[in-house]
C-alpha positions in Angstrom: -34.0 -40.3 6.7 -31.4 -42.3 4.7 -32.6 -40.7 1.5 -32.2 -37.3 2.9 -28.6 -38.1 4.1 -27.8 -39.6 0.7 -29.2 -36.5 -1.1 -27.1 -34.2 1.1 -24.0 -36.2 0.4 -24.6 -36.2 -3.3 -25.4 -32.5 -3.3 -22.2 -31.6 -1.5 -19.9 -33.6 -3.9 -19.8 -31.0 -6.6 -18.9 -28.3 -4.1 -16.1 -30.4 -2.7 -15.0 -31.3 -6.3 -14.9 -27.5 -7.2 -12.4 -26.7 -4.4 -10.2 -29.6 -5.5 -10.3 -28.4 -9.1 -9.0 -24.9 -8.1 -6.1 -26.6 -6.2 -5.5 -28.9 -9.1 -5.4 -25.9 -11.5 -2.9 -24.2 -9.3 -0.7 -27.3 -9.1 -0.9 -27.7 -12.9 0.1 -24.1 -13.4 2.9 -24.5 -10.9 4.2 -27.5 -12.8 4.2 -25.5 -16.1 6.1 -22.7 -14.3 8.7 -25.2 -12.9 9.2 -26.6 -16.5 9.7 -23.0 -17.8 6.5 -23.3 -19.8 5.3 -19.8 -18.9 2.6 -19.3 -21.5 0.5 -22.3 -20.5 1.1 -21.4 -16.8 -0.1 -17.9 -17.4 -3.2 -19.2 -19.3 -4.1 -21.4 -16.3 -3.5 -18.5 -13.8 -5.8 -16.3 -15.8 -8.5 -18.9 -15.8 -8.1 -19.4 -12.1 -8.0 -15.7 -11.2 -11.7 -15.2 -10.7 -11.8 -18.0 -8.2 -8.7 -17.1 -6.2 -10.9 -16.5 -3.1 -11.8 -20.2 -3.2 -8.2 -21.1 -2.3 -6.7 -21.2 1.2 -4.7 -18.1 2.2 -1.5 -20.1 1.8 -2.6 -21.2 -1.7 -3.6 -17.6 -2.5 0.0 -16.5 -1.6 1.4 -19.3 -3.9 -1.0 -18.3 -6.7 0.1 -14.6 -6.5 3.8 -15.5 -6.2 3.7 -17.9 -9.1 1.6 -15.5 -11.2 4.0 -12.6 -10.5 7.1 -14.7 -11.2 5.5 -16.0 -14.4 4.9 -12.4 -15.6 8.4 -11.5 -14.5 10.0 -14.4 -16.5 7.8 -13.6 -19.6 9.0 -10.0 -19.4 12.5 -11.2 -19.9 11.6 -13.3 -22.9 9.2 -10.8 -24.6 10.2 -8.8 -27.7 9.7 -5.0 -27.5 6.6 -3.5 -29.0 6.8 -1.8 -32.4 5.3 1.5 -33.4 2.2 2.6 -31.4 1.8 -0.9 -29.8 2.3 -1.1 -26.0 5.6 -2.7 -25.0 4.7 -6.2 -23.9 7.8 -6.4 -21.6 6.5 -3.3 -19.7 3.0 -4.8 -19.4 4.4 -8.1 -18.0 6.6 -6.2 -15.5 3.6 -4.1 -14.4 1.6 -7.3 -13.8 4.5 -9.0 -12.1 4.9 -6.1 -9.7 1.2 -6.2 -8.9 1.0 -10.0 -8.2 4.3 -10.1 -6.3 3.0 -7.3 -4.0 -0.2 -9.3 -3.5 1.9 -12.3 -2.7 4.0 -10.4 -0.2 0.9 -8.9 1.5 -0.8 -12.3 1.7 2.3 -14.0 3.0 2.7 -11.3 5.6 -0.9 -11.6 6.8 -0.9 -15.4 6.7 2.6 -16.9 6.7 3.4 -20.3 5.4 2.4 -20.3 1.8 5.9 -19.7 0.5 9.2 -21.3 1.4 12.2 -19.2 2.4 13.8 -19.4 -1.1 10.6 -18.3 -2.7 10.2 -15.4 -0.3 13.8 -14.3 -1.1 13.2 -14.6 -4.8 9.9 -12.6 -4.5 11.6 -9.8 -2.4 14.5 -9.5 -4.9 12.2 -9.4 -8.0 9.7 -7.0 -6.2 12.7 -4.8 -5.2 13.9 -4.6 -8.8 10.4 -3.8 -10.0 9.8 -1.2 -7.3 13.1 0.6 -8.2 11.8 1.0 -11.7 8.7 2.7 -10.5 10.1 4.7 -7.6 13.5 5.5 -9.1 17.0 4.4 -8.5 17.1 1.7 -11.1 19.6 3.6 -13.3 21.8 4.4 -10.4 21.9 0.8 -9.1 22.4 -0.6 -12.6 25.7 1.3 -12.9 26.8 0.6 -9.3 29.7 -1.8 -8.7 28.6 -5.0 -7.0 28.1 -4.7 -3.3 27.6 -0.9 -3.3 24.4 0.9 -2.7 25.1 3.8 -5.2 27.5 4.5 -8.0 30.8 6.1 -7.1 30.6 9.9 -7.0 26.9 10.1 -6.2 25.9 12.0 -3.2 24.1 10.5 -0.3 20.7 11.8 0.6 20.7 15.0 2.7 20.3 14.4 6.4 19.4 17.0 9.0 22.0 18.0 11.5 19.6 18.3 14.5 21.4 18.7 17.8 21.1 15.9 20.4 17.9 16.1 22.4 16.0 18.0 19.7 12.7 16.9 18.3 14.1 15.6 15.1 15.9 12.2 15.5 19.5 12.2 14.3 19.9 10.9 10.8 16.3 11.8 9.8 15.8 13.0 6.3 15.8 16.7 5.6 12.5 18.3 4.7 11.6 18.3 1.0 12.2 21.5 -0.9 9.1 23.6 -1.5 7.5 23.9 -4.9 9.5 25.9 -7.4 9.2 29.6 -7.1 8.7 29.5 -3.3 11.5 30.1 -0.9 12.2 27.5 1.7 11.6 28.6 5.3 14.6 30.3 6.8 16.0 31.3 3.4 16.0 34.6 1.7 14.6 34.9 -1.9 17.1 35.5 -4.6 17.9 39.2 -4.9 16.5 40.1 -1.5 18.6 42.5 0.7 20.5 40.7 3.4 
């Protein structure tokens, strides 16, 4: 009986050591990140990536946050690509956006992996990266500090639905139809009135 118990304990040690190794790798990568040594940090993150599911949800959020911020920082340091080569800054920013979105989703599902300062930094970086993808980056880059849009730019169209109607006040106007098709309630150009 004692031999069986000893064999079970010995057999479980590598499994316990494996989990600790992932946590230790994450801590080493985080240390590199904190010391602004982004290349070694990214190398450790890439090695750890296939085993991210072995981490706790909080550590998964930390991994994704640190991985995203590492890519974000490397994008700022990278030189632009030359000729037909892909722009490394763009690739780092794409990866940063992915990992920061994963971090945000993981933190939302299982709060506690990130401190408030990290959450704020993540939201700011992710907001910047999302504006590049969804638009508005050019408008906000030219805007004076504290404003939402540059001077002279029009606010988005709002519907003027009367009170009590089905559309809530301040809701966005419907999108214009594809080119060549008149919008409902409008006359085609050249049609008799």
